[in-house]
TORKOLKOL-549027 format. One line per 10 residues: for each residue x, y negated, z negated of C-alpha. Coordinates in nm, 4 decimals. Each point is the difference from the previous one (the first is absolute). Layout:
X/Y/Z | ...
END
This chain:
13.4860/-12.8387/-12.7641 | -0.0515/0.1398/-0.3440 | 0.3177/0.1533/-0.1478 | 0.0027/0.1815/-0.3377 | 0.2443/-0.1263/-0.2501 | 0.3120/0.2054/-0.0839 | 0.2556/0.0124/-0.2850 | 0.2160/-0.2670/0.1574 | -0.2723/-0.2600/0.0425 | -0.0385/-0.2879/-0.2450
-0.3394/0.1173/-0.1263 | 0.1044/0.3578/-0.0585 | -0.1385/0.1735/-0.3086 | 0.2866/0.2471/-0.0385 | 0.1402/0.0865/-0.3454 | 0.3082/-0.2261/0.0061 | -0.2320/-0.3053/-0.0080 | -0.1898/0.1150/-0.3111 | 0.2674/-0.1321/-0.2395 | -0.0752/-0.3552/0.1183
-0.3715/0.0227/-0.0806 | -0.1627/-0.0510/-0.3366 | -0.1782/0.2727/-0.1958 | -0.3539/-0.1150/0.0983 | 0.0782/0.0149/0.3684 | 0.1562/0.3424/-0.0452 | -0.3169/0.1322/-0.1677 | -0.2097/-0.1441/0.2821 | 0.2121/0.1733/0.2620 | -0.0149/0.3318/-0.1855
-0.3815/-0.0221/-0.0124 | -0.0034/-0.0800/0.3716 | 0.2192/0.3025/0.0726 | -0.2338/0.2262/-0.1980 | -0.3008/-0.1393/0.1878 | 0.1695/0.0578/0.3336 | 0.0829/0.3546/-0.1037 | -0.3694/0.0624/-0.0594 | -0.0963/-0.1358/0.3410 | -0.0358/0.2437/0.2850
0.2264/-0.0091/0.2994 | -0.2884/-0.1332/0.2062 | -0.0357/-0.2986/-0.2415 | 0.3726/-0.0847/0.0023 | 0.0748/0.0345/0.3693 | -0.1958/-0.1562/0.2871 | -0.2329/0.2475/0.1699 | 0.1731/-0.0217/0.3344 | 0.3325/0.1106/-0.1557 | -0.1437/0.3215/-0.1483
-0.0699/0.3264/0.1739 | -0.3669/0.0792/0.0618 | -0.1665/0.2003/-0.2776 | -0.2000/0.1865/0.2666 | 0.1756/0.3256/0.0869 | 0.0539/0.1107/0.3560 | -0.2119/0.2827/0.1322 | 0.0838/0.2686/0.2490 | -0.2817/0.1141/0.2248 | -0.0674/0.3703/-0.0246
0.0510/0.1998/0.3158 | -0.2901/0.2436/0.0224 | 0.0210/0.0656/0.3705 | -0.1277/0.3541/0.0669 | 0.2874/0.2382/0.0607 | -0.1757/0.2651/0.2110 | -0.2903/0.0410/0.2396 | -0.2370/0.1453/-0.2614 | 0.0554/-0.2909/-0.2414 | -0.0489/-0.2461/0.2842
-0.3254/0.1718/0.0993 | -0.1358/-0.0140/-0.3559 | 0.0798/-0.3702/-0.0382 | -0.1270/-0.0999/0.3439 | -0.3200/0.2038/-0.0353 | -0.0982/-0.2010/-0.3090 | 0.0333/-0.3188/0.2036 | -0.1853/0.1205/0.3080 | -0.2629/0.1933/-0.1980 | -0.0612/-0.2121/-0.3118
-0.2269/0.2556/-0.1662 | 0.3124/0.2087/-0.0680 | 0.1313/-0.2891/-0.2073 | -0.2975/-0.0876/-0.2191 | -0.1770/0.3359/-0.0358 | 0.2782/0.1832/-0.1945 | 0.0017/-0.2845/-0.2551 | -0.3787/-0.0107/-0.0307 | -0.1677/0.0337/-0.3407 | -0.3436/0.0113/-0.1612
0.0062/-0.3635/-0.1078 | 0.0528/-0.1178/0.3575 | -0.2755/0.2315/0.1226 | -0.2631/-0.1567/-0.2278 | 0.0555/-0.3453/0.1510 | 0.0303/0.1301/0.3563 | -0.3095/0.2181/-0.0325 | -0.2096/-0.2883/-0.1310 | 0.1264/-0.2272/0.2790 | -0.0671/0.2698/0.2631
-0.3581/0.0538/-0.1191 | -0.0610/-0.3772/-0.0132 | 0.1271/-0.0409/0.3554 | -0.2035/0.2961/0.1262 | -0.3178/-0.1580/-0.1401 | 0.0779/-0.3104/0.2076 | 0.1477/0.1631/0.3099 | -0.2661/0.2632/0.0696 | -0.2846/-0.2534/0.0449 | 0.2373/-0.2254/0.1958
0.1052/0.2882/0.2272 | -0.3637/0.0844/0.0728 | -0.0715/-0.3676/0.0721 | 0.2970/-0.0609/0.2287 | -0.0593/0.3156/0.2048 | -0.3707/-0.0570/0.0585 | -0.0316/-0.3787/0.0125 | 0.3324/-0.1050/0.1544 | 0.1304/0.2968/0.1989 | -0.3517/0.1259/0.0924
0.0999/0.3578/-0.0814 | -0.1517/0.2595/-0.2323 | 0.0584/-0.0765/-0.3675 | 0.2102/0.3143/-0.0527 | 0.2869/-0.1488/0.2025 | 0.0393/-0.2780/-0.2540 | 0.0588/0.2654/-0.2673 | 0.2526/0.1777/0.2237 | 0.1738/-0.3378/0.0304 | 0.0292/-0.0099/-0.3785
0.0999/0.3562/-0.0872 | 0.2731/0.0905/0.2468 | 0.1890/-0.3337/0.0100 | -0.0059/-0.0270/-0.3813 | 0.1387/0.3508/-0.0484 | 0.2630/-0.0484/0.2720 | 0.1121/-0.3344/-0.1415 | 0.0420/0.1533/-0.3471 | 0.2689/0.2277/0.1489 | 0.1803/-0.2498/0.2237
-0.0754/-0.3448/-0.1465 | 0.2269/-0.1959/-0.2339 | -0.2498/-0.2493/-0.1431 | -0.1514/0.1222/-0.3269 | -0.2914/-0.2440/-0.0154 | -0.1057/-0.0502/0.3629 | -0.3398/0.1443/0.0901 | -0.0076/0.1443/0.3516 | -0.3376/0.0355/0.1707 | -0.2329/-0.1474/0.2643
-0.0020/-0.3782/0.0362 | -0.2873/-0.2143/0.1279 | 0.2226/-0.1960/0.2397 | 0.1429/0.3097/0.1663 | -0.3297/0.1891/0.0010 | -0.1593/-0.2915/0.1848 | 0.2784/0.0123/0.2601 | -0.0793/0.3685/0.0588 | -0.3726/-0.0706/0.0337 | 0.0605/-0.2967/0.2276
0.2259/0.2068/0.2264 | -0.2617/0.2746/0.0246 | -0.2706/-0.2570/0.0817 | 0.2144/-0.1526/0.2745 | 0.0589/0.3392/0.1616 | -0.3720/0.0803/-0.0150 | -0.0693/-0.3336/0.1677 | 0.2378/0.0794/0.2885 | -0.1790/0.1990/0.2697 | 0.2177/0.2804/0.1346
-0.0972/0.2883/0.2278 | 0.2926/0.2232/-0.0954 | -0.0097/-0.0418/-0.3782 | -0.2640/-0.0181/-0.2706 | 0.1356/-0.0919/-0.3398 | -0.0409/0.2304/-0.2978 | 0.0141/-0.2388/-0.3001 | 0.1377/0.2645/-0.2377 | 0.2711/0.1130/0.2421 | 0.0956/-0.3618/0.0717
0.0203/-0.0805/-0.3714 | 0.2094/0.3098/-0.0786 | 0.2407/-0.0706/0.2861 | 0.0337/-0.3615/-0.1046 | 0.0697/0.0970/-0.3623 | 0.2543/0.2560/0.1181 | 0.1861/-0.2567/0.2104 | -0.0155/-0.2538/-0.2832 | 0.1843/0.2594/-0.2070 | 0.2506/0.0752/0.2756
0.0785/-0.3689/0.0597 | 0.0398/-0.0672/-0.3730 | 0.2168/0.3106/-0.0423 | 0.2273/-0.1045/0.2878 | 0.0360/-0.3502/-0.1444 | 0.1356/0.1613/-0.3149 | 0.2246/0.2497/0.1806 | 0.1601/-0.2798/0.2029 | 0.0416/-0.2062/-0.3192 | -0.2237/-0.2879/0.1058
-0.1337/-0.0685/-0.3473 | 0.1256/-0.3585/0.0241 | -0.2814/-0.0720/0.2479 | -0.2362/-0.0668/-0.2899 | 0.1711/-0.3381/-0.0401 | -0.0703/-0.0959/0.3625 | -0.3722/-0.0454/-0.0596 | -0.0566/-0.3549/-0.1191 | -0.2104/-0.0272/-0.3162 | -0.2127/-0.2692/0.1653
-0.0671/0.2187/0.3045 | -0.0842/0.3004/-0.2158 | -0.2276/-0.2074/-0.2244 | -0.1800/-0.1471/0.3003 | -0.0525/0.3433/0.1547 | -0.1169/0.1682/-0.3232 | -0.2355/-0.2883/-0.0785 | -0.1411/0.0185/0.3521 | -0.0530/0.3755/-0.0329 | -0.1724/-0.0522/-0.3353
-0.2448/-0.2459/0.1564 | -0.0602/0.2342/0.2950 | -0.0813/0.2883/-0.2365 | -0.2255/-0.2137/-0.2197 | -0.2055/-0.1172/0.2991 | -0.0164/0.3529/0.1386 | -0.1167/0.1462/-0.3308 | -0.2473/-0.2824/-0.0492 | -0.2265/0.1617/0.2596 | -0.0134/0.3230/-0.2014
-0.0320/-0.1808/-0.3327 | -0.3148/-0.1758/0.1231 | -0.1466/0.3107/0.1658 | 0.0160/-0.1485/0.3510 | 0.1776/0.2857/0.1796 | -0.2935/0.1003/0.2234 | -0.0868/-0.3609/0.0815 | 0.3640/-0.0720/0.0902 | -0.0025/0.2880/0.2492 | -0.3084/-0.1412/0.1696
0.1837/-0.3333/0.0228 | 0.2873/0.1710/0.1800 | 0.2434/-0.0150/-0.2898 | 0.2446/0.2896/0.0330 | 0.3371/0.0984/-0.1419 | 0.1645/-0.1945/0.2822 | -0.1804/-0.3252/-0.0928 | 0.2074/-0.2901/-0.1268 | -0.0214/-0.1455/-0.3486 | -0.1512/-0.3201/0.1396
-0.2824/0.2017/0.1630 | -0.0673/0.1883/-0.3235 | 0.0000/-0.3220/-0.2015 | -0.2438/-0.1604/0.2425 | -0.2258/0.3041/-0.0307 | 0.0068/-0.0186/-0.3807 | -0.0889/-0.3697/-0.0043 | -0.2927/0.0548/0.2363 | -0.1339/0.3152/-0.1655 | 0.0706/-0.0375/-0.3721
-0.3721/-0.0674/-0.0532 | -0.0744/0.3547/0.1216 | 0.2243/0.1626/-0.2607 | -0.1305/0.3242/-0.1512 | -0.1089/-0.0724/-0.3570 | 0.1063/0.3234/-0.1714 | 0.3336/0.0219/0.1829 | 0.0769/-0.3637/-0.0812 | -0.0933/0.0483/-0.3664 | 0.2204/0.3105/-0.0354
0.2865/-0.1830/0.1713 | -0.0287/-0.3114/-0.2172 | -0.0095/0.2034/-0.3211 | 0.2936/0.2212/0.1049 | 0.2163/-0.2941/0.1130 | -0.0851/-0.1988/-0.3161 | 0.0925/0.2891/-0.2305 | 0.3259/0.0747/0.1826 | 0.1042/-0.3673/0.0117 | -0.0835/-0.0572/-0.3669
0.1928/0.3111/-0.0992 | 0.3041/-0.1312/0.1887 | -0.0254/-0.3276/-0.1901 | -0.0371/0.1801/-0.3339 | 0.2952/0.2282/0.0770 | 0.2251/-0.2890/0.0978 | -0.1000/-0.1924/-0.3154 | 0.0041/0.2740/-0.2632 | 0.1958/0.2786/0.1707 | 0.3300/-0.1150/-0.1485
-0.1157/0.0297/-0.3623 | -0.2568/0.2783/0.0235 | 0.1223/0.2839/0.2168 | -0.3345/0.1774/0.0253 | -0.1370/-0.2993/0.1923 | 0.2639/0.0592/0.2659 | -0.0718/0.3744/0.0155 | -0.3784/-0.0307/0.0196 | -0.1078/0.1690/0.3312 | -0.2439/-0.2707/0.1092
-0.0049/0.1092/0.3670 | -0.0775/0.3606/-0.0937 | -0.2729/-0.1102/-0.2432 | -0.1669/-0.2132/0.2685 | 0.0172/0.2924/0.2442 | -0.1446/0.2534/-0.2472 | -0.2776/-0.2315/-0.1221 | -0.1021/-0.0943/0.3549 | -0.0144/0.3683/0.1002 | -0.2226/0.0824/-0.2986
-0.2306/-0.2984/0.0592 | -0.0331/0.0806/0.3706 | -0.0824/0.3635/-0.0781 | -0.2541/-0.0610/-0.2781 | -0.1753/-0.3011/0.1521 | -0.0010/0.1386/0.3563 | 0.1660/-0.3115/0.1414 | 0.0951/0.1962/0.3108 | -0.3613/-0.0070/0.1184 | -0.0319/-0.3706/-0.0817
0.2468/-0.1078/0.2674 | 0.3291/0.0248/-0.1918 | 0.2673/0.1579/0.2223 | 0.1926/0.2801/-0.1704 | 0.3184/0.1890/0.0794 | -0.1874/0.3268/0.0657 | 0.1413/0.3471/0.0358 | 0.3780/0.0206/0.0280 | 0.1113/0.2921/0.2142 | 0.3191/0.1599/-0.1240
0.1746/0.3260/0.0624 | 0.2240/-0.0561/-0.3003 | 0.3677/-0.0609/0.0601 | 0.0732/0.0073/0.3756 | 0.2943/0.1697/0.1640 | 0.2652/-0.2391/0.1355 | -0.0538/-0.0753/0.3685 | 0.0938/-0.2489/0.2710 | -0.2854/-0.1249/0.2236 | 0.0284/-0.0128/0.3780
0.1794/-0.3088/0.1254 | -0.2021/-0.2521/0.2051 | 0.1036/-0.1081/0.3531 | 0.3015/-0.2285/0.0334 | -0.1938/-0.3252/0.0410 | -0.1838/0.0659/-0.3268 | 0.3111/0.1339/-0.1685 | 0.1644/-0.3387/0.0359 | -0.2760/-0.1695/-0.2031 | 0.0238/0.2703/-0.2654
0.3773/-0.0383/-0.0386 | -0.0107/-0.3801/-0.0159 | -0.2671/-0.0029/-0.2697 | 0.1801/0.2758/-0.1915 | 0.3220/-0.2019/0.0023 | -0.1812/-0.3096/-0.1292 | -0.1651/0.1988/-0.2806 | 0.3392/0.1433/-0.0955 | 0.1581/-0.3464/-0.0181 | -0.2843/-0.1602/-0.1980
-0.0239/0.2990/-0.2341 | 0.3683/0.0380/-0.0811 | 0.0608/-0.3747/-0.0517 | -0.2579/-0.0139/-0.2795 | 0.1088/0.3351/-0.1432 | 0.3684/-0.0949/-0.0223 | -0.0907/-0.3224/-0.1799 | -0.2020/0.1984/-0.2569 | 0.2785/0.2552/-0.0494 | 0.2564/-0.2770/-0.0607
-0.2261/-0.1841/-0.2463 | -0.0522/0.3014/-0.2278 | 0.3552/0.1316/0.0294 | 0.1222/-0.3403/-0.1197 | -0.2582/-0.0111/-0.2793 | 0.0884/0.3473/-0.1330 | 0.3742/-0.0151/0.0768 | 0.0516/0.2780/0.2529 | 0.1192/-0.0099/0.3592 | -0.1858/0.0698/0.3220
0.1316/0.0200/0.3533 | -0.2100/-0.1626/0.2718 | 0.1225/0.2638/0.2464 | -0.0952/0.2870/-0.2318 | -0.3423/-0.1571/-0.0536 | -0.0520/-0.0170/0.3753 | 0.0824/0.3696/0.0292 | -0.2381/0.0853/-0.2863 | -0.2857/-0.2076/0.1438 | 0.0676/0.1472/0.3433
-0.0214/0.3575/-0.1325 | -0.3185/-0.0895/-0.1919 | -0.1703/-0.1295/0.3152 | 0.1197/0.2912/0.2124 | -0.1665/0.2373/-0.2468 | -0.3104/-0.2187/-0.0041 | -0.0203/0.0139/0.3812 | 0.0535/0.3767/0.0107 | -0.2754/0.0543/-0.2594 | -0.2561/-0.2394/0.1599
0.0584/-0.2920/-0.2357 | 0.0303/-0.3730/0.0622 | 0.3110/-0.2215/-0.0487 | 0.1190/-0.0444/-0.3583 | 0.2391/-0.2599/-0.1401 | 0.0600/-0.1848/-0.3254 | -0.2616/-0.2297/-0.1515 | 0.0761/-0.2989/-0.2230 | -0.3207/0.0191/-0.2047 | 0.0072/0.3780/-0.0462
0.3704/-0.0022/-0.0905 | -0.0714/-0.2636/-0.2643 | -0.2708/0.2248/-0.1484 | 0.2324/0.3006/0.0199 | 0.2699/-0.1852/-0.1899 | -0.2326/-0.1340/-0.2705 | -0.1595/0.3442/-0.0415 | 0.3370/0.1428/-0.1038 | 0.1571/0.1506/0.3152 | 0.3715/0.0550/-0.0570
0.0835/0.2591/0.2678 | -0.1294/0.1207/0.3347 | -0.2065/0.2608/-0.1886 | -0.2838/-0.2567/-0.0145 | -0.0154/0.0070/0.3800 | 0.0032/0.3805/-0.0081 | -0.2903/0.0109/-0.2485 | -0.2026/-0.2374/0.2206 | 0.0620/0.2227/0.3023 | -0.1098/0.3184/-0.1802
-0.3170/-0.1669/-0.1319 | -0.0799/-0.1057/0.3581 | 0.0431/0.3637/0.1074 | -0.2442/0.1086/-0.2728 | -0.2463/-0.2616/0.1258 | 0.0337/0.1399/0.3537 | -0.0681/0.3539/-0.1224 | -0.2731/-0.0551/-0.2592 | -0.1416/-0.3550/-0.0184 | -0.1108/-0.0862/0.3545
-0.3644/0.1140/-0.0361 | -0.0447/-0.2455/-0.2892 | 0.0735/-0.2971/0.2278 | -0.3071/0.0702/0.2156 | -0.2133/-0.2747/-0.1580 | 0.2769/-0.2593/-0.0186 | -0.1389/-0.3252/0.1522 | 0.2012/-0.1430/0.2886 | -0.0639/-0.3434/-0.1513 | 0.2060/0.1085/-0.3029
0.2822/0.1217/0.2255 | -0.0034/-0.3368/0.1769 | -0.0011/-0.1753/-0.3387 | 0.3152/0.1882/-0.0995 | 0.1694/-0.1103/0.3234 | -0.1282/-0.3567/-0.0375 | 0.1481/-0.0364/-0.3487 | 0.3253/0.1724/0.1046 | 0.0638/-0.2401/0.2896 | -0.1090/-0.2952/-0.2107
0.3111/0.0662/-0.2097 | 0.2058/-0.0404/0.3202 | -0.1235/-0.3582/0.0155 | 0.0788/-0.0689/-0.3656 | 0.3655/-0.0856/0.0694 | -0.0787/-0.2360/0.2890 | -0.0798/-0.3098/-0.2160 | 0.3231/0.0470/-0.1965 | 0.2064/0.0278/0.3192 | -0.1719/-0.3036/0.1530
0.0625/-0.2033/-0.3167 | 0.3687/0.0915/0.0115 | 0.0244/-0.0860/0.3720 | -0.1558/-0.3447/-0.0571 | 0.2123/-0.0537/-0.3108 | 0.3313/0.0389/0.1841 | -0.1226/-0.1289/0.3367 | 0.0637/0.3206/0.1955 | -0.2047/-0.1097/0.2998 | 0.1521/0.2550/0.2374
-0.1071/0.2809/-0.2317 | -0.3477/-0.1506/-0.0197 | -0.0220/-0.0093/0.3806 | 0.1089/0.3643/0.0252 | -0.2523/0.1048/-0.2649 | -0.2855/-0.1813/0.1753 | 0.0954/0.1317/0.3454 | -0.0043/0.3648/-0.1064 | -0.3112/-0.0519/-0.2141 | -0.2101/-0.1491/0.2791
0.1407/0.2340/0.2657 | -0.1087/0.2961/-0.2130 | -0.3558/-0.1171/-0.0659 | -0.0742/-0.1681/0.3345 | 0.1697/0.2196/0.2602 | 0.0535/0.3485/-0.1435 | 0.1676/0.1960/-0.2737 | 0.2499/0.1526/0.2439 | 0.0941/-0.3391/0.1402 | 0.0525/-0.1390/-0.3495
0.2228/0.2943/-0.0907 | 0.2023/-0.0265/0.3187 | 0.0314/-0.3758/-0.0398 | 0.1242/0.0305/-0.3602 | 0.2641/0.2575/0.0925 | 0.1071/-0.1853/0.3155 | 0.0300/-0.3382/-0.1726 | 0.2049/0.1571/-0.2789 | 0.2432/0.1476/0.2503 | 0.0206/-0.3238/0.2013
0.0653/-0.2096/-0.3115 | 0.2690/0.2425/-0.1143 | 0.1676/-0.0046/0.3412 | -0.0218/-0.3788/0.0129 | 0.1600/-0.0444/-0.3423 | 0.2797/0.2486/0.0650 | 0.0776/-0.1236/0.3524 | 0.1222/-0.3399/-0.1212 | 0.3443/0.0132/-0.1637 | 0.0290/-0.1958/-0.3235
0.2703/-0.2569/0.0647 | 0.0611/-0.3468/-0.1438 | 0.2405/-0.2922/0.0401 | 0.2388/-0.0731/-0.2854 | 0.1354/-0.3415/-0.0908 | 0.2344/-0.1583/-0.2495 | -0.1281/-0.1112/-0.3393 | 0.0343/-0.3788/-0.0264 | 0.2961/-0.1099/-0.2107 | 0.1799/0.3333/0.0327
0.2702/0.1336/0.2274 | -0.0470/0.3756/0.0032 | -0.3585/0.0640/-0.1139 | -0.2327/0.1167/0.2765 | -0.3707/0.0864/-0.0285 | -0.2971/0.0457/0.2378 | -0.1251/-0.3449/0.0985 | -0.3636/0.1072/-0.0347 | 0.0542/0.0493/-0.3763 | 0.0413/-0.3743/-0.0583
0.0259/-0.2153/0.3177 | 0.0614/-0.3166/-0.2053 | 0.3073/0.1367/-0.1802 | 0.1519/0.2184/0.2743 | 0.1403/-0.1583/0.3144 | 0.0783/0.1204/0.3521 | 0.3608/0.0089/0.1207 | 0.1196/-0.1834/0.3075 | 0.0840/0.2376/0.2899 | -0.0367/0.3056/-0.2289
-0.3011/0.2340/-0.0168 | -0.0045/0.2437/-0.2919 | -0.2553/0.2767/0.0514 | -0.0839/0.2468/-0.2738 | -0.1530/0.3334/0.1029 | -0.2125/0.1273/-0.2880 | -0.0826/0.3583/0.0968 | 0.1206/0.3049/0.1891 | -0.0195/-0.0377/0.3770 | -0.1466/0.2743/0.2161
-0.1785/0.0366/0.3311 | -0.3373/-0.1273/-0.1302 | 0.1117/-0.3338/-0.1470 | 0.2764/-0.1107/0.2374 | -0.2127/-0.0596/0.3101 | -0.0768/-0.3524/-0.1213 | 0.3479/-0.0682/-0.1418 | 0.1257/-0.2020/0.2999 | -0.3094/-0.2225/0.0120 | 0.0012/-0.0643/-0.3744
0.3702/-0.0851/0.0038 | -0.0546/-0.2413/0.2861 | -0.2821/-0.1754/-0.1865 | 0.2129/-0.0285/-0.3133 | 0.2848/-0.1480/0.2070 | -0.2325/-0.2598/0.1517 | -0.2279/-0.0896/-0.2915 | 0.1608/0.1381/-0.3149 | -0.3415/0.1250/-0.1161 | -0.2395/0.2620/0.1352
-0.3031/-0.2063/-0.1052 | 0.0650/-0.2654/0.2681 | -0.1947/0.0536/0.3221 | 0.2230/0.0786/0.3017 | -0.1712/-0.2709/0.2082 | 0.1655/-0.2722/-0.2105 | 0.3398/-0.1572/0.0664 | 0.3089/0.1788/-0.1421 | 0.1054/-0.1136/-0.3493 | 0.3550/0.1392/0.0114
0.2867/-0.0561/0.2416 | 0.1856/0.2903/0.1618 | 0.2217/0.1797/-0.2532 | 0.3654/0.0826/0.0636 | 0.0174/0.2670/-0.2699 | -0.2454/0.2646/-0.1194 | 0.0441/0.1963/-0.3221 | -0.2071/0.3126/-0.0654 | -0.0338/0.0836/-0.3694 | -0.0887/0.3721/0.0147
0.0373/0.0879/-0.3681 | -0.3708/0.0946/-0.0156 | 0.0206/0.2170/0.3132 | 0.0724/0.3523/-0.1330 | -0.0307/0.1725/0.3367 | -0.0402/-0.0554/0.3720 | -0.0983/0.2446/0.2746 | 0.1140/0.0404/0.3602 | -0.2765/-0.2151/0.1521 | 0.0712/-0.2853/-0.2384
0.3765/0.0171/0.0545 | -0.0551/-0.0302/0.3762 | -0.2110/-0.3122/-0.0485 | 0.2599/-0.1426/-0.2379 | 0.2682/0.0680/0.2607 | -0.2022/-0.1932/0.2592 | -0.0503/-0.2883/-0.2451 | 0.3721/-0.0274/-0.0713 | 0.0789/0.0186/0.3746 | -0.2449/-0.2860/0.0608
0.1684/-0.2052/-0.2750 | 0.3415/0.0690/0.1487 | -0.1245/-0.1124/0.3427 | -0.1066/-0.3307/-0.1584 | 0.3408/-0.0315/-0.1762 | -0.1562/0.0497/-0.3432 | 0.2233/0.1711/-0.2543 | -0.1719/0.2799/-0.1958 | 0.0882/0.1115/-0.3532 | -0.1355/0.2788/-0.2177
-0.0034/-0.0083/-0.3791 | -0.0401/0.2869/-0.2488 | -0.0238/0.2733/0.2583 | -0.0982/0.3214/-0.1790 | 0.1308/0.3507/0.0635 | -0.2598/0.1444/0.2401 | -0.0346/-0.3158/0.2132 | 0.3813/-0.0360/0.0067 | 0.0314/0.3540/0.1409 | -0.2654/-0.0760/0.2636
0.1735/-0.3284/0.0920 | 0.3279/0.1870/0.0453 | -0.1459/0.2883/0.2063 | -0.1998/-0.2300/0.2281 | 0.2904/-0.2358/0.0702 | -0.1814/-0.2926/-0.1601 | 0.2749/-0.0338/-0.2605 | 0.2569/-0.0353/0.2805 | -0.2212/-0.2541/0.1777 | -0.0380/-0.2123/-0.3137
0.3564/0.0493/-0.1177 | 0.1241/0.1574/-0.3215 | 0.1179/-0.3430/-0.1154 | -0.3604/-0.1272/0.0217 | -0.1267/0.2331/-0.2747 | 0.0106/-0.1383/-0.3553 | -0.1076/0.0955/-0.3493 | -0.1644/-0.3329/-0.0905 | -0.1678/-0.2887/0.1791 | 0.2492/-0.2576/-0.1421
0.2864/0.2007/0.1526 | -0.1670/-0.0196/0.3419 | -0.0558/-0.3737/-0.0499 | 0.3714/-0.0459/-0.0786 | 0.0908/0.1826/0.3236 | -0.2407/-0.2239/0.1925 | 0.1437/-0.3143/-0.1563 | 0.3493/0.1152/0.0968 | -0.1165/0.0629/0.3576 | -0.1671/-0.3434/0.0122
0.3237/-0.1659/-0.1077 | 0.1897/0.1895/0.2679 | -0.2490/-0.1141/0.2636 | 0.0371/-0.3556/-0.1168 | -0.3723/-0.0519/-0.0550 | -0.0661/-0.3117/-0.2071 | -0.3329/-0.0702/-0.1768
END
């Protein structure tokens, strides 16, 4: 070990040795002393011998001292508008206002399209689904860039549910599409709100990306095929063929293939031009939007809508076979109301579909909120977002709107347009209210082919991420994810939208349960050439060896009721084969062990159900004359072991701090037994 020299050592440089040195050496030493004096302490002394230059910090204690202070602080968290509005300024408003206007130009045509073409409701209800959720979210939401409004996927689920109920013949109930839609939107809001209240925001991570991508891609294809009939002007012909809202995607596709030659010329031409313009504008925006902001803010959807209205009006396309939106009946802003509930057998279908819409909607919305909070360095709470989205949809249902959640494409536009607070959402909502009050008559001549074109291009963007995901899946060989994606995709387009939704949610839950029900345990062995180094054998089977008569099991997670059901079976397989990958039909690879060591250093907690199973496991070992040891037992498990009597059953002398200590005790016991290897 290094030891600094002192005055009594032979090489000491103290003053009583200077008289033996010559003058040149003395000058050299003086220069060295001056140099050392100029050096900092950090240069003279090794870093690990100095105190850290970073000062300690004491966390400030700003806990509210009274009820009023607590209320003020908590209210800013639960009602975010109280946090950002007092700090608002004119500079922020310019960006938010521009973003709100840009979004309104996109959302208003989309809302009209989704309500009429997907939900099969009057166009006004699409605008209600924009205004009231957007305004509500501005008060309760935490995400500053997320755009909340109607989504094609969810609107199609509403329309599909209405079509199914109309298809069911019932003597005691005749469905009112508007009442059904309002009730469904209301319950979507209630379910989402309750998910937030009960702090279930973590559920967004339960939906597998592959399952969600397969479902969304399937929905996109369903919508594209459905809108293809309108784009080609084949609506009347499809009705004569028996195509209804309850028809499957395969039936619609077959109809299109057989009847594409009968497409209406003017409708097809308007559709092709509208889709071409909208697609080209998306390409231009993605290419030049980063450098030239006005490209990103150009209201291409609104321009297409306005130009098509003017052309239809001046050239009298209505009388040439082009279907138009027609008169939109509106009594202005409705009073909040709750429709009459349907009978119980119908209510069940309504609640199930509402729950599925809530799950699909909030999963995508939470992902968007997290993306932009990370990008702009602010925090969002998944639970608070669920509450905000729930309130938004409750208001939408009360005011005759359709479900509204976050949109990836619209949020991207909102961010690039300059949105920095929730004021952008508020501006969009107020512009939608102005449209409801003053602009509806001007949409009379809006061609339905243009509305379908808007939807077609919107859902086409849902398919844009599919090739990238498939490339990544093939790149890493994630064949299980590929199978899940394909299953949900084909179930959605072949069977039904509802079945695809239910399948995606059910498979996600089953996969989660399956993964959590198997405890993560592994066998440890001794590193070759060492005495007291132990590692999991699966890390390097060639360099880590099994021990004769000793099984070392490492438990790598907390044990609770859900993951201990399979603990006995997995332990038994490890005892017999030493590896979980070996099929149980094969012959055992290991002989019966005399000693079992449980390394529980990675087990921070254990619940009552798990402790009971552990007790039974130890009893079974004792009955087979197998000695059991525990290593690195942490505080909470130790308390549970003591309370349950498991510590007494194992023996206090069988609990150690390290695996080598347990091995030493086993070796001592082996010598006492007189076992010779």
